[in-house]
N, C-alpha and C positions, 0 to 999 in steps of 0.2 A: 484512412480512419474516417468513419462516417460521423456526421453531425447528428444531434438529437433529432429523433423523428417520433414525437408522441403520437399515439393513435387517437387523434381527435378527428372530427369532421373537417372537411376541406375549409369551410368558412371559419371554423374556430382555430384551426391549426396554427396559423401564423401568429395570432394574438396570444394564445395560451403558451405556445413555444417561447415567444419572446418574453412573456411575463415570468415563466418558470426560470429561464436562463438569467433574467435580471435579478430575481430573488436569490437564485443560487449563487451568483457572483457577488451580490451584496453581502450575503451571509459569510462568504469566504473573506472578503475584504474587512468586514466588521470584526472578524475574529483574528485579524492580523496577517492574513495571507496577502502579501503585496508583490511578490516576485512575478514579473510579467510572464516569464516562461512557464511557471507553474500554473498561473491563472489561465493562460492560453491552452495548456494541456488539459486542464480540468474542464474547460469550456467545450473542448472537442470530444471528450470521452463521456458517453451517455451512461450515467449511473443506472438508468432503467434497464439496461441489458443484464445487469448483475443482481437484480432483485426480482424474485419470482413470487407467485402465489398471492396470498392475501395482503402482503406488504408492498406489492408493486405500486400501489397508488401513493405510497410515501417515499418513493425512490428519490424524489428531488428535494426532500426535507433535510435539514441539517441535523440528522439524528442517526444513531446506530440502529441497525435492523437485523433480525435473526436471519440466518441462512442455514443450509444443510449441516448435518453432523454436529449440531449444538453450538455452532460458531456464529460470529456476527460480521457484518460489513460495517466498518467504522464510519462515523459521521464525516461528511465531506470536509468540514473545517479542520478536523484532526488530520485527515489524509493530507490536506494542503499544507498544514503546519509542519508535519513530519517530512513531506517532500521538500519543502522550502529549506528546512534545517539540514537536509542531506546535501544540498548544494551540488546537484548532479550536473556534470558537464556533458557535452555532446559526444565526447570520445570515451566516456566512462563505461566500464562494465560493472553492473550492479547485481548484488545478491539480495533477494527478499526472502526472509524467513516467515512463513505463514501466508500462503497464497490466499486462503479464504475464498472469496467470490472471484478474485482476479482483478478487482477494480483498481487497487493500488498499483499492481504490476502493469496494467494497461496504461496508466498515467506515466509511470516510470519509462515505459517503452518509447514514448514520444520525446523524452528528454535525454536518454542515454543511447550509447551505441549498441549495448547488449544487456539483456535482463534475464537472469535465472531466478525463478521463484519456486520454492519448495514448501510442501505441506505434508503433515503426517497422515492426512486423510486422502486416500487414493481417489475417492469419488470427487472431492473438491478439485484435485489436480486435473482429472479428466474433464470435468465440466468447464473449468477455466480455460484449458487448452482448446476446447471446442469453441468457446467464445472468441479467443484470440484468433483462431483460424477464420471464423466468420467475419471478424473485423479486418482481416488482412494484415495482422501484426506478425511480421516475419522475424523480428529480433527479440522475441520473448519466448522462453521455454518453461513450462510447468512440469515439475517432477515430484513424485511421491518419495519423500525422504524424511529422516529424522533431523529436523532443523537444528537441534541443539549441537549437531556435529558439523553444520555448515555444508559446504559442497567442495571438499578438498580437491577433487579431480579437475575443477575449473578455477581454483584459487591461483593467485591472490586476486582480490577485488578492489576496485577503486572506492566503491561505496557498498555498505551493507545496511539494510533496513530490517528491523525486527518488529513484527506486529503482534507479539505475545510477550508477556512480562516474565522475566527471570529475576531471581534474587540479586544476582550480579551479572555483568556482561560475561557470557560464556567464553571460556578460554579458547576453544577451537575457533570461534568467530573472530576474536581478537587476533589470533595467529594468522587468519586468512585475509586480514586487512593490509593493503599495500602501505608502505611508508608514505605519509602524507594523506592517507585515506581517511574517510569519515564513516562512522557507524552511528545510527540513531536508533534508540530502543527504549522501551519502558522497563524500569527496574522497580522492585518492591517485594517485600516479604508477605504481602497479603493482597487480595483483590480489591481492597478498599484504600490502601496507601501505596501509591505508585508515583514515580517521577519519570518524566520523559527526559532522557539525557542524550547528549551528543559527545561521542568519543572521537578524538583525533589522534592518529598514530604519528608520533614524533620520532626523530632520530634516536632518542634515548628513552623512550617510554610512551605513555599515553596521557592525554589531557582530557579531563572529564568536566562537562558543563551541564548543569541542571537547567532545563528549559521551562517545564510547567508540570503541574499535577495532571495525571491521566488515569484511565481505568481500562485495562485490557484483560483478555483471557490469559491464563498462565501458559508459559512455555512448557510443554510436556514432552518427555523423552519417549522414543518408540513410535511405531506406526499404529494408526487407528485400524479398526476392524472393517471399515467400509471402503 
């Protein structure tokens, strides 16, 4: 996995690179991202790879940005908090619902044994897989699928991360979570009132924990047209 390589002049590169990284990590810590493995993973993965066009200059800011197909790349602090809440272990197999740019999956790939990431937009899946290949990530696979049904042919999963909001945790995803497994997802009945929750599968049911207010695009059934 390559480190950040901002396209500055040789004289400016070391200074601007260090300053960007410092501001980036400070923003993560100030928003509550304290897990050392998560911070290390986010330091290694260059968010600039996943932001294109006119927004590329804002790639290292702690803010969501538009990407293709009307979707967004989440702000780094939210990515960090969701990853931290997921408590990924090095032997875990993770399912991500909502590939988007691929940024979140790239971070998960350095924490888990195996990552599957699905998106309803074929274009986003293709573009993300191309980036993973360029980064040399061999343990992450992007697939075009209806994420509301999960990925039953690879289930069960140790961890499931959902980056789109549903009214309630989808039943198929709960069913694909291993005993002792954890799922983190936003839930809410509108795009203005959502809560990030953590679901743990217990021997006799599920435990639900509210983490913080968030705002995500809705989880939509079916495949997109691109």
